[in-house]
C-alpha positions in Angstrom: 120.0 92.4 -51.2 122.0 95.6 -51.8 123.5 98.3 -49.7 122.7 102.0 -50.6 125.3 103.5 -52.9 125.3 107.3 -52.2 126.7 109.6 -54.9 129.0 112.0 -53.0 131.0 113.6 -55.8 130.7 113.1 -59.5 134.1 114.4 -60.4 135.0 115.9 -63.8 132.4 114.5 -66.1 133.5 116.7 -68.9 136.8 115.1 -69.5 139.4 117.1 -71.4 143.0 115.9 -71.8 145.9 118.1 -72.6 148.8 117.2 -74.9 150.1 113.7 -74.3 153.3 113.7 -72.3 155.8 111.3 -70.9 154.8 112.0 -67.7 150.6 98.4 -53.7 151.1 101.1 -50.7 152.6 98.9 -48.1 156.2 97.7 -47.7 156.7 94.0 -48.1 155.0 92.2 -45.3 157.0 90.6 -42.4 156.1 87.2 -43.7 157.3 88.0 -47.2 160.6 89.2 -45.8 161.0 86.1 -43.7 160.4 83.9 -46.8 162.9 85.9 -48.8 165.5 85.7 -46.1 165.2 81.9 -46.2 166.0 82.0 -49.9 169.0 84.3 -49.4 167.5 87.2 -51.5 166.8 90.7 -50.5 163.1 91.1 -51.3 162.6 94.7 -50.0 161.3 97.0 -52.7 164.1 99.0 -54.3 164.5 102.5 -53.1 161.8 101.9 -50.5 160.1 104.9 -48.8 157.8 105.1 -45.8 154.5 103.5 -46.6 151.2 105.4 -46.6 149.4 104.8 -43.3 146.0 106.1 -44.1 144.6 109.6 -44.8 144.3 110.5 -41.1 148.0 109.9 -40.4 149.0 111.6 -43.6 147.1 114.7 -42.7 148.6 114.7 -39.2 152.1 114.3 -40.6 151.5 117.1 -43.1 150.3 119.3 -40.2 153.3 118.6 -38.0 155.7 119.2 -40.9 154.0 122.5 -41.7 154.2 123.7 -38.1 157.9 122.9 -38.0 158.6 124.6 -41.3 156.7 127.8 -40.7 157.9 128.4 -37.1 160.2 131.2 -38.1 158.3 132.7 -41.0 156.6 136.1 -41.0 152.9 136.5 -41.5 153.5 138.0 -45.0 155.6 135.0 -46.0 152.9 132.7 -44.7 150.3 134.5 -46.7 152.3 134.2 -49.9 152.9 130.5 -49.3 149.2 129.8 -48.6 148.2 131.7 -51.7 150.6 129.8 -53.9 149.5 126.5 -52.4 145.9 127.1 -52.9 146.5 128.2 -56.5 148.3 124.9 -57.2 145.5 122.6 -55.9 142.4 122.1 -58.0 138.9 122.3 -56.5 136.5 119.4 -56.5 133.1 119.4 -58.0 131.7 121.3 -55.0 134.4 124.0 -55.3 136.3 122.8 -52.3 140.1 122.8 -52.5 141.4 119.3 -52.3 145.0 118.1 -51.8 146.1 115.1 -53.8 147.4 112.4 -51.5 147.3 109.5 -53.9 146.5 108.5 -57.5 144.7 106.0 -59.7 146.1 104.6 -62.9 144.6 102.7 -65.9 145.7 102.1 -69.5 143.9 102.6 -72.8 145.2 99.4 -74.4 144.9 101.2 -77.8 146.2 99.4 -80.8 147.4 102.8 -82.2 149.4 103.6 -79.1 148.9 102.5 -75.5 148.7 105.2 -72.9 148.4 105.4 -69.1 145.7 107.6 -67.8 146.5 109.2 -64.4 144.1 110.7 -61.9 145.1 112.5 -58.7 143.2 111.2 -55.7 142.1 113.5 -52.9 141.6 112.5 -49.2 137.8 112.2 -49.8 138.3 109.7 -52.6 137.5 112.2 -55.4 139.6 112.1 -58.6 140.9 114.7 -61.0 142.6 114.1 -64.4 146.4 114.4 -64.2 147.5 113.4 -67.7 148.0 110.8 -70.3 151.4 109.2 -70.7 152.6 107.2 -73.7 154.0 103.7 -73.1 155.8 103.5 -76.4 153.9 100.3 -77.0 150.8 99.0 -78.6 147.7 97.4 -77.0 145.2 95.2 -78.7 142.3 97.6 -78.9 140.0 95.2 -77.1 139.4 93.2 -74.0 142.1 90.9 -72.6 140.1 88.8 -70.2 142.6 89.6 -67.4 143.4 91.2 -64.1 146.7 93.0 -63.3 147.7 94.7 -66.5 148.8 97.8 -64.6 151.0 97.3 -61.5 152.2 99.8 -58.9 155.0 98.6 -56.7 154.4 98.6 -52.9 156.7 101.6 -52.3 154.8 103.6 -54.9 158.0 104.3 -56.8 157.4 102.4 -60.1 154.5 101.6 -62.3 154.6 98.7 -64.8 152.2 98.4 -67.8 151.8 95.6 -70.4 151.7 96.3 -74.1 149.8 93.3 -75.3 150.3 93.7 -79.0 153.9 94.8 -78.8 154.8 92.0 -76.4 156.5 94.4 -74.1 156.4 95.9 -70.5 156.7 99.6 -70.0 158.5 101.0 -66.9 157.4 104.4 -65.4 158.9 106.3 -62.5 156.1 107.7 -60.3 156.5 111.5 -59.8 154.5 114.1 -58.0 153.4 115.6 -61.3 152.6 112.3 -63.1 154.9 109.6 -64.7 158.2 109.4 -66.4 158.8 106.7 -69.0 162.1 104.9 -68.2 164.1 103.8 -71.3 162.4 101.6 -73.9 159.8 98.9 -73.2 161.2 95.5 -72.2 160.4 92.3 -74.1 158.0 90.3 -72.0 159.6 86.9 -72.8 156.5 85.7 -74.6 153.5 86.8 -76.6 150.6 89.0 -75.5 151.5 89.9 -71.9 148.3 90.5 -69.8 149.1 90.4 -66.1 151.9 91.4 -63.8 152.9 90.7 -60.2 155.8 91.9 -58.0 157.4 90.9 -54.8 160.3 93.0 -53.6 162.9 93.1 -56.5 161.1 90.4 -58.5 158.5 90.9 -61.2 156.7 88.2 -63.1 154.6 88.5 -66.2 151.8 86.2 -67.6 151.9 85.9 -71.3 148.8 84.7 -73.0 150.6 83.6 -76.2 148.2 80.8 -76.9 145.6 83.3 -77.9 147.8 84.5 -80.8 149.2 81.2 -82.1 152.0 81.1 -79.5 152.2 79.5 -76.1 151.1 80.6 -72.7 154.0 81.1 -70.2 155.3 83.1 -67.2 158.6 84.9 -67.2 160.5 86.6 -64.4 162.6 89.7 -64.1 164.8 91.4 -61.5 163.9 95.0 -60.8 167.1 97.1 -60.9 167.5 100.2 -58.6 166.5 102.4 -61.5 163.2 100.4 -61.9 164.3 98.8 -65.1 163.8 95.1 -65.7 166.5 92.5 -66.3 165.4 89.0 -67.5 165.8 86.3 -64.9 167.6 83.3 -66.5 165.6 80.1 -66.2 162.4 81.7 -65.0 160.2 81.0 -68.0 157.7 78.3 -67.3 154.7 76.9 -69.2 151.2 76.6 -68.0 149.1 73.4 -68.0 148.7 73.6 -71.8 149.7 75.8 -74.7 146.5 77.8 -74.8 144.6 78.0 -71.5 143.0 81.4 -71.7 144.8 82.6 -68.6 143.6 85.6 -66.5 146.0 86.6 -63.8 149.4 85.9 -62.1 150.2 86.8 -58.5 152.6 86.2 -55.7 151.5 84.6 -52.5 151.6 86.7 -49.3 155.1 85.5 -48.3 156.4 85.7 -51.9 157.4 82.0 -52.1 154.7 80.8 -54.5 153.3 82.2 -57.8 149.7 81.5 -58.8 148.1 81.6 -62.2 144.4 81.1 -63.1 143.4 79.4 -66.3 139.9 80.3 -67.5 139.9 77.9 -70.4 140.9 74.7 -68.5 139.4 75.4 -65.1 142.8 75.0 -63.6 144.9 76.9 -61.0 148.7 76.7 -61.5 151.2 77.2 -58.6 155.0 77.7 -59.0 157.4 77.5 -56.1 160.0 80.3 -56.2 163.6 79.3 -55.3 166.3 81.2 -53.4 167.3 83.0 -56.6 163.7 84.0 -57.5 163.4 81.4 -60.2 160.0 79.7 -60.6 159.9 76.0 -60.8 157.6 73.9 -62.9 153.8 74.2 -62.3 151.7 72.2 -59.9 148.3 72.1 -61.6 145.1 71.9 -59.5 141.5 71.8 -60.4 139.5 74.9 -59.6 136.6 74.5 -57.3 134.3 76.6 -59.5 134.4 77.0 -63.3 136.3 79.7 -65.2 138.6 80.8 -62.4 139.4 84.4 -63.1 140.7 87.1 -60.7 142.2 86.5 -57.3 143.7 88.1 -54.3 145.7 87.0 -51.2 145.3 87.9 -47.6 147.2 87.0 -44.5 148.6 83.4 -44.0 148.9 82.7 -47.7 145.1 82.4 -48.1 143.9 82.7 -51.7 140.5 84.0 -52.8 139.4 83.4 -56.4 136.5 84.6 -58.4 134.7 82.1 -60.7 133.0 83.5 -63.7 131.4 80.2 -64.8 129.7 79.3 -61.5 129.3 83.0 -60.5 131.0 82.4 -57.2 134.1 82.7 -55.2 136.3 80.0 -53.4 139.1 80.3 -50.9 142.2 78.1 -50.6 145.2 77.7 -48.3 148.4 77.8 -50.3 151.2 75.7 -48.9 155.0 76.2 -49.4 155.2 73.3 -51.8 152.5 74.9 -54.0 149.7 72.5 -52.9 146.2 74.0 -52.5 143.7 73.1 -49.8 140.2 74.2 -50.3 138.7 76.3 -47.4 135.4 77.5 -48.9 134.1 76.0 -52.1 131.9 77.8 -54.7 130.2 80.5 -52.6 127.7 82.0 -54.9 126.4 85.5 -54.9 123.4 85.4 -57.3 125.2 87.7 -59.8 126.5 87.2 -63.4 130.0 87.5 -64.8 131.8 87.2 -61.4 135.3 88.0 -62.8 137.5 90.3 -60.7 138.5 89.9 -57.1 140.3 92.1 -54.5 140.7 91.6 -50.7 141.4 94.3 -48.1 144.7 94.6 -46.4 143.3 93.6 -43.0 142.0 90.3 -44.5 138.4 90.9 -43.4 136.6 91.6 -46.7 136.8 90.6 -50.4 135.0 92.2 -53.4 134.1 90.7 -56.8 133.0 92.9 -59.7 130.2 91.2 -61.6 130.4 92.2 -65.3 127.1 90.6 -66.3 124.9 92.4 -63.7 127.1 95.5 -63.2 127.4 95.1 -59.5 130.1 94.7 -56.8 129.7 91.9 -54.2 131.0 92.0 -50.7 132.3 88.7 -49.2 133.1 88.6 -45.5 136.4 86.7 -44.7 136.3 84.8 -41.5 139.2 84.1 -39.2 139.6 80.5 -40.5 139.7 81.8 -44.1 136.2 80.8 -45.0 134.1 83.3 -46.9 130.5 84.2 -46.8 128.6 86.3 -49.3 127.1 89.5 -47.8 125.6 92.1 -50.1 125.9 93.8 -53.5 126.3 97.4 -54.4 123.6 98.8 -56.6 124.2 98.3 -60.3 126.7 100.7 -61.8 126.8 99.1 -65.3 129.4 96.9 -67.0 131.8 96.9 -64.1 135.1 95.1 -64.7 138.5 95.6 -63.2 138.9 97.0 -59.6 141.7 98.1 -57.2 142.0 99.1 -53.6 144.1 101.9 -52.3 147.1 100.9 -50.2 145.3 101.4 -46.9 142.1 99.7 -48.3 140.0 102.8 -47.5 138.9 103.3 -51.1 137.9 100.9 -53.8 137.9 101.9 -57.5 136.2 100.0 -60.3 136.2 100.4 -64.1 132.9 100.4 -66.1 133.1 99.1 -69.6 129.7 100.5 -70.6 130.2 104.3 -70.8 133.9 104.2 -69.8 134.0 105.4 -66.2 135.9 104.9 -63.0 133.7 104.6 -60.0 135.1 105.3 -56.5 133.8 103.9 -53.2 134.7 104.5 -49.6 135.1 101.3 -47.7 133.3 101.3 -44.4 134.4 99.6 -41.2 131.9 96.9 -41.9 133.1 96.5 -45.5 130.1 98.2 -47.1 130.7 100.7 -49.9 129.6 104.3 -50.3 130.0 105.8 -53.8 132.2 108.9 -53.7 133.2 109.3 -57.3 132.2 108.6 -60.9 134.5 110.1 -63.5 134.2 109.6 -67.2 137.1 108.4 -69.3 138.0 109.6 -72.8 138.3 106.0 -74.0 137.8 102.4 -73.0 140.4 101.2 -70.5 142.0 98.0 -69.1 143.8 97.5 -65.8 143.6 99.5 -62.6 146.0 100.4 -59.8 145.5 102.8 -56.9 147.5 104.4 -54.1 
């Protein structure tokens, strides 16, 4: 069964980049802050700003600000301002002027020089190219079997990107006109970094060193006020084995537990984070389905994991000591290559991207944390990584066939309507949206 996917706006299919330049949206949840307070750390995002509250409230806020600002201006001055504003805002494919209220980010993972590709996002979900920004690092030039290579902080101030071949993490300041690279890339504390997660002023990276004759590990950093990363002493921990083919690292909803999925061993590792932000040794649990891959958290520390081997998803309760309790086990969707997983902010819906069949599956999340498979979006070809905007109103997905970012509006019932399909100049890895 599939829901209709209606093409609303194809975006800029003829993709031309200019010269390369150096150029999640909700504040930490109350539960995350309570957990941090118990550990004696401030876990609010550095330099926090007011979170995005959805396109409708943004538009209302913009209107109120404009009314206040222009109250004493003459008609001529207003005309000049309006003309300048319209000139600065690009039209969409239909010729309508669109205001950028967000952005989408991905990386090239090029072995000749990694770059971040930036797209401005309009209120209707359409995208327009906004530049390519060098990371000063190298990618691998191929797939990483991962989720979370590109990470936007919850206050939308900082973007972090892995350079898998250089074994570094690049730090970017998010600016209205793109990105600004901050300093030099930081050593990841291991080999082949593939996934990042952040909670307040803590960032952890997953290094898949076992794939390059090293050892898999996780390593933590403190985020300084300028966005730069300082290694956190004692935070490096191993996985269940030296080479586990890991996929993703992520903080629990309250920030007290780290989770890592291991594709090669069918294990899920959990790490309890202490008062100083330091991860303890792993608690290793068997995955319900085979090849656990991507995952996402919702309210009450409930974990939803995609399983590429059994082509399914499972849900778990994560406890403060790192123990996992199965809620739903191996809920299949009849698709192939069920690899990536995201859940909406309201905790009602989860989506898997299915690389083998090129579809996106909708799972309903019930109040008790159980999940039920609903429907699939029509095939869009080779779909891989995915990301939701901060308010979960739009979902974006990468296609690895003809490199493309697809955009969908998320309906009140969780179903998707396609609003964008914009071609990329190259293959990409990782996705973040605001």
